[in-house]
N, C-alpha and C positions, 0 to 999 in steps of 0.2 A: 690708372686713377692713379694720384700722389698719396703718397705714402697716411695712411687713417689718421681724420681728422679728428675730434672728443667726441661728435655721439656719434660715431662707428665706432663698434664694436672694437675690443682691443685686439692689438694683433702680440704674438709670441714675443715672451721678453725680448729675445735676442734681436726680432725684428727694431722694437723700440729703442735699444742702443745704435743705433745706425751709425756707422762712421764717417764724421764730420766726410766733404766730399776732397778728393782728391783728383790729381790733375792726371788725364790718360796718359799710357803707355807712349805714343805718339811726341809727349813733350819732351818726356822724362831726359833726351838729350841734350836740348836746352837750358836746363832749368839751374836756376842754382835759389839762392833764402837770405834773406837781408830778415832776422832777427832781432827786433827791440830788447834792449836788455832788460827793460823794463814789463815786456807786453813776452808771450808765448807765440804769437803769432808771427808767423811767416809773409814775408811780402814774395809774391810770385814772380820773376822773371820769365820769356821765353822769346820764338825768333817775335813774337809777335809784339814785344815789350811786357809795359807791366799787367797785370791781371787786375782790373780795374772794377768791373762787374761781378757780383754776387750772388747769388741764391744760394737763400738761406731757409730751411724752418727756424718754426721757435723755437727748437728742442734742441736746433745747433748751436745759441747763440752764442753759449759756455763753454765750447772750442774757441771763441773769436773776441776775447774779452775786453780791446780795448775798442773792435770793430762797433760791438753794441754796448757797450756803458757811451761812446761819443754820439750814435745816433741817439740814444735818449733820452742824450743833452739837447740835442739840434734840436731834437723832437720839441724840447719846455724850451729851450729860447727861442722856436719859430711859435710856436702856436700857442705856448701862455705870454711873451716876454713882448713877442712884435707883434701876433694877429688876435690878444688879448683872447682868447679863447680862453671858453668854461673848461680846463681840465685840468688831469691832479698829476703834480710833481710830489714827489715823495723828498723825503732828507739827503741821497742822494743827490735830486736835480735831475731823475729823470720822469719826462712825462709818457707813462705807461696809461691802460686802459684792458678793461675785462678782453677784447678783440686779443692785444696782443698775449692772453690767456690758453688760446683757441688751435696753439700749431701754426700760425698765420705760414704763409711763404714771401721773405721780406724778398724785396730785388735793395741790394745795395752795392754802389758806389763808392770804391775801398778806394781813399789816395794814399800817396807811393808810402806815408809811416804806416802805412795800415788804420788810420782811422774815419770815421767816417765824412766823406764827400759826398753823397748824397741816399735818400732809398725812398720806397713806397711798400705797402704791404697789400696780400693778396690772401683773401678768405671765399668759399663757395657759397655761391648765393642758397644751399640748399642748408646752411647752418644761420646760428646767430650773424646776423650783420647789420650794421649802420642803420644803410640806408631800408634797412624792414624793422630798427627795431625803436629808430627817433627821429626820420622823415619822411613817414610815409604821408605827410602833408602835404610837399612835394610829388608824392607821385597821384595824391586826388587816391589816396586811400589802397590804391595796385602793387600786390605783396611780390616781388620779382624774385623767383625760387625756379632756378633751375642750374644743372653740373654743367650747363655751357656759358653760365652767365659766371664770374667773378667780379669779388668789389674791390674797386682796388682803394686804400685809405692812405693818411696820413703824408704825402708827398714831400717829402720834405728836402731842406740842402740845407747843408753846411754854412757858417757864415764866412768860413775860409774860402769854398770851393768857386770856383768860374759859373756862376748860374746859368746860363745859357745851353755855358757846354752840358754843363752835370745833366740839366731838365732835358736834353735833346739822350745823353744816352739813357736816360733812367726811362725814357718813353719809346725810344729803341728796345730794351730790354724788354721792357712788359709787353712790347706788339712781337714779342721773340717767344718767349713763353706764351701767350697765347696762340698760337701758329704753332709753336711742336708740342704745347698741351689739348690739341683740336679742340681749342674756348670757339664760341663764336663774338658775344661781347663782354668787355669793360664794364663795370659798374663803380660812380664814382659820386660821391659827395663833395662839394669842394668850392671855396671862394671866388666869389662870382667874379674877382680882377683878376683870376687861373686864365681864363675865357682866349684873351691878347695872348698869352704864352703860348696857350696849344695850336692859336691861328697858325702863330706864327712859326710855331711845327712843321706845321702843316696837317696838321692831322688832331683837327677839333672835335670831340664832342656830342652829341643827336642832345639837345636841349630838353630832358622832358618835366624839370618845373624851376619855378628859384623863387626863392621870398627874400625880404629887407628892403634895403635899398643903400646908396653908400657902400661904405669900409662892414658895414654889416651885411649884405645882401649877400647870400650863398644859391648851390645851386645843383640840380644834383645830374649827369652826363651819360650818354651811354656812347660808347665807343665804339665800333666795328672792326673787328680783328679781319676783314676779310680787307678792309679801305686802309687800311696800315700803307701809308707812303715808305717800303724801305730806303729806299732811294733818298728820297728825301730827307730824313731820316740819319740813316752813315752821313751823306754829305753836311746834317747841321751838328751831328756829335762828332764827325771826324776822324772817324774811325773807316776801313777798309771794310769793304761788303760781305767780307764773311767774318770777322771780327764775331758780331753776334750768335756768330752756330758755334765759335771756340767758347766765350765767354759760357753758354748752356755745356756747352760737354764739359768745359772746363767743371763746373759742379753736377752735374750727373750723371757723373765716370760711370765705370761699371764699376766699381766700391758700391754706389749708392743707387744701381740699377733698380732695384724695389723702389724706391720712391719717382719715378719716370711715369708718366699716366701710359696705363695701357697701350 
C-alpha cells in the first residue's frame, strides 16, 4: 500500500520526509530542465517529450508551488464560479476542503510552463471520503469501504487546457493507477452531465444513484479498473501505449519506492 494515511500509525520521521519524485536512471541521459525564474518547479523533458502527468501525495505539493497553487485556483474557478457548488474558497483564491488535509494522492496533468492543466484526487475508502460522509443518500445508506476501492473526486480541468485531451489523459492516468496499485474499483461523486464525457472516452461508470435534476443533478458512479479500455484511452489521449507506464515510473521512481503499493 502507499505511504501512511492520517488514520494509520505514523511512520518514522525519515519516512515522513520522503523526497519528491525523481526520474528513473534510464531517463537521465535524455533529460534537461527549464526553470521559470519565478518558480523553482522544473519542467522535465525526455525522449518521450514533456512529462505531463504527475502523481503527487498531498505532502509533496509544497515542492511544486506553481503547480499546486494553480490547481487550487482552477478548482475554485470550476467548482465555485462555473458550477456554483457550495465549496470554500480562501483569501488566496484556493478551493480546498478537509479531504485535502488527508494526504490524498493527486493525479495532475502539468502544462509545459509548470502550471496545472487538469487533476483529480484519490483517497482509499477505508478512511474519510466524501461518498460516505456526505452522499450516502445516493447509495441507499450503504457505506463503501474497502482497501480495493478508492474514491476519486475534484476532477478539474484548467480553462487554458484542451478539455477533451486532458480529460482522456487524466482518465488514462487514473486507470494506470488502479492497475499498478492492484485496485478493483474507483468510486466518485460527479455532476451528472459528466456521464456523457465518460461515455465519449469509452469508460463510463456504473451509476449507483442520482439525485436532483438539470444542472443540479449529481450521481455516484463505480468504475471497474479491469474494464478500463487502455487502447481506447491512449488513442483519445493521443499518447503512445507505453506512455502511461512512463508517467507512473516518473513519479514512483526508486527514490520513492516506499510510496508504491506492496
